C-alpha positions as CSV (number, residue, x, y, z in Angstrom):
1,M,98.4,76.2,123.9
2,S,94.8,77.1,123.4
3,N,92.5,74.6,121.8
4,Y,91.5,76.9,119.0
5,Q,95.0,76.6,117.6
6,T,94.1,73.2,116.2
7,F,92.2,75.1,113.5
8,A,95.3,76.8,112.1
9,S,97.7,75.5,109.6
10,A,100.7,76.6,107.6
11,E,98.5,77.2,104.6
12,L,94.9,78.4,104.5
13,P,92.5,75.4,104.8
14,A,90.5,74.6,101.8
15,D,87.3,74.9,103.8
16,H,88.2,78.0,105.6
17,K,84.6,78.9,106.5
18,R,84.3,75.7,108.5
19,N,87.5,76.7,110.3
20,I,86.2,80.2,110.9
21,V,83.1,78.8,112.6
22,A,85.1,76.5,114.8
23,M,87.6,79.2,115.6
24,K,84.9,81.6,116.7
25,K,83.3,79.0,119.0
26,A,86.6,78.3,120.7
27,L,87.6,81.9,121.1
28,R,84.2,82.9,122.6
29,A,84.6,80.0,125.1
30,Q,88.1,81.2,126.0
31,I,87.3,84.9,126.3
32,G,84.1,84.5,128.2
33,D,82.1,87.8,128.0
34,V,83.0,89.0,124.5
35,P,80.6,91.9,124.5
36,A,82.0,93.3,127.7
37,L,85.6,93.0,126.4
38,F,84.6,94.7,123.1
39,A,83.0,97.5,125.1
40,E,86.2,97.9,127.1
41,V,88.2,98.1,123.9
42,S,85.7,100.5,122.3
43,T,85.9,102.9,125.3
44,F,89.7,102.9,125.1
45,I,89.6,103.7,121.4
46,A,87.0,106.4,121.7
47,T,89.1,108.1,124.4
48,E,92.2,107.9,122.1
49,I,90.2,109.4,119.2
50,A,89.1,112.3,121.3
51,S,92.7,112.9,122.2
52,I,93.7,112.7,118.6
53,K,91.1,115.2,117.5
54,A,92.0,117.6,120.3
55,Q,95.6,117.5,119.2
56,Q,94.6,118.2,115.6
57,A,92.5,121.2,116.7
58,L,95.5,122.5,118.8
59,T,98.4,122.0,116.4
60,G,96.9,121.0,113.0
61,S,98.1,117.4,113.2
62,A,98.1,114.5,115.7
63,W,101.2,112.9,114.1
64,P,104.4,112.9,116.2
65,E,107.3,114.6,114.4
66,L,111.1,114.4,114.9
67,D,113.9,116.1,113.0
68,F,116.4,113.5,111.8
69,A,119.2,115.3,113.6
70,T,117.5,114.6,116.9
71,I,117.5,110.9,116.1
72,A,121.1,110.9,114.8
73,N,122.4,112.8,117.8
74,G,120.6,110.5,120.3
75,Q,118.5,113.3,121.7
76,V,115.0,111.8,121.5
77,S,113.3,112.3,124.9
78,E,111.4,109.6,126.7
79,A,108.2,111.7,126.3
80,Q,108.8,111.8,122.6
81,R,109.3,108.0,122.5
82,A,106.1,107.5,124.5
83,L,104.1,109.6,122.1
84,I,105.4,107.8,119.1
85,K,104.5,104.5,120.7
86,R,101.1,105.7,121.7
87,R,100.3,106.9,118.2
88,G,102.2,104.2,116.3
89,C,103.3,106.7,113.6
90,L,106.0,109.3,112.9
91,V,107.1,111.9,110.4
92,I,110.9,112.3,110.3
93,R,111.7,115.8,109.1
94,N,114.8,116.5,107.0
95,H,115.5,112.8,106.8
96,F,117.4,113.4,103.6
97,P,118.6,116.7,102.1
98,R,116.1,118.2,99.8
99,Q,118.3,118.5,96.7
100,Q,119.3,114.9,97.1
101,V,115.8,113.6,96.9
102,L,114.8,116.0,94.1
103,G,117.8,114.4,92.2
104,W,116.5,110.9,93.0
105,D,113.1,111.9,91.7
106,K,114.5,113.2,88.4
107,S,116.8,110.1,88.2
108,L,113.7,107.8,88.5
109,L,111.9,109.7,85.7
110,D,115.0,109.4,83.5
111,Y,115.3,105.7,84.3
112,L,111.7,105.2,83.1
113,D,112.0,107.4,80.0
114,N,115.3,106.0,78.9
115,N,114.0,102.5,79.0
116,L,110.7,103.4,77.2
117,F,108.5,102.3,80.1
118,D,105.4,104.0,78.8
119,A,105.6,102.0,75.6
120,V,106.0,98.6,77.3
121,Y,103.8,99.0,80.4
122,R,101.1,96.3,80.4
123,G,98.9,97.6,83.3
124,P,98.5,96.6,86.9
125,G,99.8,93.1,87.7
126,D,97.8,92.4,90.9
127,N,94.5,92.9,92.6
128,F,95.6,92.9,96.2
129,F,93.2,95.8,97.2
130,G,90.2,94.3,95.3
131,N,88.1,94.3,98.5
132,L,88.5,98.0,99.1
133,E,86.9,101.1,97.6
134,A,89.8,102.4,95.6
135,S,91.2,103.6,92.4
136,R,94.8,102.4,91.8
137,P,97.4,104.9,92.6
138,E,100.1,105.6,90.1
139,I,102.3,102.8,91.2
140,F,105.3,101.9,89.0
141,P,106.4,98.3,89.2
142,I,110.1,99.0,89.2
143,Y,112.5,98.0,92.0
144,W,116.2,98.2,90.9
145,S,116.7,101.8,89.9
146,D,119.8,103.6,91.2
147,A,117.6,106.0,93.1
148,Q,115.7,103.3,95.0
149,M,118.8,101.3,95.8
150,Q,120.7,104.4,97.0
151,L,117.8,105.2,99.3
152,R,117.5,101.7,100.7
153,Q,121.2,101.4,101.5
154,H,121.8,104.9,102.7
155,E,123.3,105.4,106.2
156,R,120.6,107.9,107.1
157,M,118.0,105.3,106.3
158,G,119.7,102.7,108.4
159,S,119.9,105.1,111.4
160,A,116.2,105.9,111.2
161,Q,115.3,102.2,110.8
162,S,117.4,101.3,113.8
163,F,115.7,103.9,115.9
164,L,112.2,102.7,114.9
165,N,113.1,99.0,115.5
166,R,114.3,99.9,119.0
167,L,110.9,101.2,119.9
168,W,109.9,97.5,120.0
169,T,110.7,95.1,122.9
170,V,113.2,93.0,121.0
171,D,114.1,90.6,123.9
172,S,111.1,88.9,125.4
173,H,109.9,85.4,126.2
174,G,113.5,84.4,126.6
175,Q,114.5,85.2,123.0
176,Q,115.9,88.0,120.9
177,W,113.4,88.2,118.0
178,F,115.4,90.4,115.6
179,D,118.6,92.5,115.2
180,P,117.3,96.1,115.4
181,D,120.5,97.5,113.8
182,T,120.6,95.5,110.6
183,N,117.7,95.8,108.1
184,A,116.8,93.7,105.2
185,L,116.7,95.6,101.9
186,Y,113.0,95.0,101.3
187,P,112.3,96.1,97.7
188,D,109.0,97.9,97.0
189,R,107.7,100.1,94.2
190,V,107.4,103.8,93.7
191,R,104.5,106.2,93.3
192,R,104.5,109.0,90.8
193,R,101.2,110.8,90.9
194,P,101.1,113.9,88.5
195,P,99.4,117.2,89.1
196,G,95.7,117.2,88.0
197,T,95.1,113.7,89.2
198,T,91.6,112.7,90.3
199,S,91.7,109.6,92.4
200,K,89.3,107.7,94.7
201,G,92.2,106.9,96.9
202,L,92.4,103.6,98.8
203,G,90.1,102.5,101.6
204,P,91.2,101.9,105.2
205,H,92.9,98.6,105.8
206,T,95.8,96.8,107.5
207,D,98.5,94.8,105.9
208,S,100.6,91.9,107.2
209,G,97.9,89.3,107.0
210,A,94.1,89.2,107.2
211,L,92.7,85.7,107.8
212,E,96.1,84.9,109.4
213,R,95.4,87.2,112.3
214,W,92.7,84.8,113.6
215,L,94.0,81.4,112.2
216,H,97.9,81.4,112.2
217,P,99.5,79.8,115.3
218,A,102.1,82.6,115.7
219,Y,99.5,85.4,115.5
220,L,97.4,83.6,118.1
221,K,100.4,83.9,120.4
222,V,101.0,87.5,119.4
223,F,97.4,88.4,120.4
224,E,97.2,86.0,123.3
225,K,96.5,88.7,125.9
226,I,93.5,89.8,123.9
227,Y,92.2,86.3,123.4
228,H,92.5,85.7,127.1
229,N,90.4,88.8,128.0
230,D,93.3,90.8,129.3
231,F,93.3,93.9,127.0
232,K,95.1,96.1,129.4
233,S,98.2,93.9,129.3
234,Y,98.3,93.6,125.5
235,D,101.4,95.3,124.2
236,P,101.5,95.9,120.4
237,W,105.3,96.7,120.7
238,D,106.3,93.2,122.0
239,A,108.1,91.5,119.1
240,A,107.5,88.0,120.5
241,Y,106.4,85.6,117.8
242,R,105.9,88.3,115.2
243,T,108.8,87.0,113.1
244,E,107.2,83.5,113.1
245,V,104.1,84.5,111.1
246,D,104.0,83.2,107.5
247,E,101.3,84.8,105.5
248,Y,99.1,82.4,103.5
249,A,100.4,82.1,99.9
250,Y,98.4,83.8,97.2
251,P,100.2,85.0,94.1
252,G,101.5,88.5,94.4
253,T,99.6,89.3,97.6
254,K,101.8,88.2,100.5
255,C,104.6,89.9,102.4
256,S,107.5,87.5,103.1
257,A,109.3,89.8,105.5
258,F,108.4,91.1,109.0
259,R,108.2,94.9,109.0
260,T,108.2,96.8,112.3
261,F,107.1,99.9,110.4
262,Q,105.9,100.5,106.9
263,G,107.1,103.7,105.4
264,W,107.9,106.0,102.5
265,T,110.2,108.9,101.7
266,A,108.7,112.0,100.1
267,L,110.3,113.0,96.7
268,C,108.3,116.2,96.5
269,D,106.3,118.6,98.7
270,M,102.8,117.3,99.5
271,S,99.9,119.1,101.3
272,A,97.7,117.2,103.8
273,D,94.6,117.9,101.7
274,Q,96.0,116.4,98.4
275,G,95.2,112.7,98.6
276,V,97.8,111.7,101.2
277,L,98.1,108.9,103.7
278,H,95.7,108.7,106.6
279,T,96.1,106.4,109.6
280,L,94.2,105.5,112.7
281,P,97.0,106.3,115.1
282,I,96.1,103.7,117.7
283,P,98.2,100.5,117.5
284,K,96.0,98.8,120.1
285,A,93.0,99.2,117.8
286,M,93.9,95.8,116.4
287,A,91.9,94.4,119.3
288,Y,88.7,96.0,118.0
289,L,89.3,94.3,114.6
290,L,90.0,90.9,116.2
291,L,86.9,91.0,118.5
292,R,84.4,92.5,116.1
293,P,83.7,89.2,114.2
294,L,82.9,87.4,117.4
295,L,79.8,89.5,118.1
296,E,76.5,88.0,117.4
297,D,75.4,90.3,114.6
298,V,78.2,88.9,112.3
299,P,77.4,85.7,110.3
300,E,79.2,82.7,111.8
301,D,81.3,81.9,108.7
302,E,82.4,85.5,108.1
303,L,85.0,87.9,109.4
304,C,83.6,91.4,108.7
305,G,84.7,91.6,105.0
306,V,87.9,89.6,105.2
307,A,88.5,87.6,102.0
308,P,91.3,85.1,101.1
309,G,94.3,86.8,99.4
310,K,93.1,90.4,100.2
311,V,94.1,93.0,102.8
312,L,92.1,93.3,106.0
313,P,89.5,96.0,105.3
314,I,88.0,98.5,107.7
315,L,84.4,99.1,106.8
316,E,81.8,101.5,107.9
317,Q,79.3,98.6,108.2
318,W,81.4,96.8,110.8
319,H,84.0,99.3,112.2
320,P,82.3,102.7,112.4
321,L,84.3,103.8,115.4
322,L,87.6,103.1,113.7
323,V,86.6,105.1,110.6
324,Q,85.9,108.1,112.8
325,G,89.5,108.2,113.8
326,M,91.3,108.3,110.4
327,T,93.8,111.1,110.5
328,P,96.0,112.6,107.7
329,I,99.7,113.1,107.8
330,P,100.8,116.7,108.2
331,D,102.2,118.6,105.2
332,V,105.5,117.0,104.2
333,Q,108.4,118.3,102.2
334,A,110.8,116.6,99.9
335,G,113.2,114.7,102.1
336,D,110.8,113.9,104.9
337,S,109.9,110.3,105.6
338,V,106.6,108.9,106.9
339,W,106.3,105.7,109.1
340,W,103.5,103.7,110.7
341,H,103.4,100.6,112.9
342,C,102.7,97.3,111.0
343,D,99.3,96.9,112.8
344,V,98.1,100.5,112.2
345,V,95.0,101.0,110.0
346,H,95.8,103.2,107.1
347,S,94.3,104.6,103.9
348,V,94.9,107.0,101.0
349,A,92.5,109.9,100.8
350,P,90.7,110.7,97.6
351,V,91.7,113.8,95.6
352,E,90.3,115.9,92.8
353,N,92.6,117.8,90.5
354,Q,95.6,117.3,92.6
355,Q,97.8,120.3,93.1
356,G,101.5,119.4,92.6
357,W,103.2,116.0,92.4
358,G,102.7,113.2,94.8
359,N,105.8,111.1,94.5
360,V,107.2,108.7,97.1
361,M,109.6,105.8,97.4
362,Y,108.3,102.9,99.6
363,V,111.0,101.7,102.1
364,P,109.9,100.0,105.3
365,A,111.9,99.0,108.4
366,A,112.5,95.2,108.2
367,P,115.0,94.2,110.9
368,M,117.1,91.1,110.2
369,C,115.8,87.9,111.6
370,P,115.7,84.3,110.3
371,K,112.5,85.1,108.4
372,N,113.8,88.2,106.8
373,L,117.2,86.6,106.0
374,R,115.4,83.9,104.1
375,Y,113.6,86.5,102.0
376,A,116.8,88.6,101.6
377,K,118.3,85.7,99.7
378,D,115.3,85.6,97.4
379,V,115.6,89.4,97.0
380,L,119.3,89.0,96.1
381,R,118.5,86.5,93.3
382,A,115.8,88.9,91.9
383,F,118.2,91.8,92.2
384,E,121.0,90.1,90.3
385,Q,118.6,89.0,87.5
386,G,116.7,92.4,87.4
387,I,113.4,90.7,87.9
388,S,110.4,91.4,90.1
389,P,110.8,90.3,93.8
390,D,108.9,87.2,94.9
391,D,106.3,89.2,96.9
392,F,105.1,91.0,93.8
393,P,103.6,90.0,90.4
394,R,106.1,88.7,87.9
395,E,106.3,91.7,85.6
396,D,110.1,91.7,85.2
397,Y,110.3,95.0,83.3
398,E,113.9,95.8,84.3
399,K,115.6,92.5,83.3
400,H,117.3,94.1,80.3
401,W,117.1,97.8,81.2
402,N,120.0,100.2,80.9
403,D,121.4,101.9,84.1
404,R,120.0,99.3,86.5
405,F,121.7,99.4,89.9
406,M,124.3,96.6,90.0
407,K,125.8,94.4,92.7
408,S,129.2,96.1,92.4
409,Q,127.5,99.4,93.6
410,L,126.4,97.9,97.0
411,N,127.9,99.4,100.1
412,A,128.3,97.7,103.5
413,F,124.6,98.5,104.4
414,G,123.4,97.1,101.1
415,R,125.5,94.0,101.4
416,K,124.2,93.3,104.9
417,G,120.7,94.0,103.9
418,L,120.9,91.3,101.2
419,G,122.5,88.7,103.5
420,L,125.9,89.0,101.9
421,E,127.8,89.9,105.1
């Protein structure tokens, strides 16, 4: 293995600045001509951004779209698959029947009201996005409502997750890295943003580790082609070693599961100009983020705004090219779902006097693997007790709530997703 891996450890070193300096020195020596490699990556990204903007001008959106029936019937063409992999994002139309998700939306509101949530809410329990320009969205720290659990264990959700997982190269380097057809029930929160909201949104960033992407041994293997000056051969869809990454432990700020895609399901209609998700639909843009701190204009002990326990920010100061490519989702309707590759840069646009509701349930694709099975057992414990999952602040609102989804209501998908079968 490369000599710079000696600077990584299972937990973030106490003197991480010293480790960053040593890591940069070793990476530069290994890559060779870093400015030339960065220029190659930048040219690729600029070409992709031009393609994205041309597609927006032609059709109104650069996002690939599929109807759920096309996925369910096995009718997705190779050209459609190739476009999804090129862009790293997808809107699935009619993923769930409209009336069903409108019912889930009302059910969520009833669950909150019947348990007097407004009277007991104590405010945000984390500061994960503290290094971004943002105002906190209307995120509700609930996990075990009937609506959320019914969505997570729904057969239509499982079908979509399997399709998305199979966009990855699952078998590589002599190993099957995950089971694409069984997904962990990764619990996340819900957003309920009312009409009239004015919000700064949330600045561009990536999840799934920040400092880890330079210092963790598994990530160093994931990005080995980049770090060996072979950008053309780098494949962001190769699953090798992804499931071996363990994010550094900071309270309420890590993700203990590997997610092929992050995603949410729309509980209402949302227009593209109403404070919605934006992405940089270029999965290989991670190379730009990894190489940028190695250029000479960045202080030796810094990584372009990366801070312990925070997301990886994309900033105008350091990443102006990436900021130019941020692209909104198209208009979505209740029942559509929205997905983006785990490396893809994303943000939430600001909005003034929002028109209509902006309600979503967050459900990712988290294929079963040893890492995700370990966390599934922790999720099962939290589910049975009605407490907050380990990846989130310990707020535990639902412990004694009425109408909480119970273990007896799990179907086969739900039981597998919690490691029970």
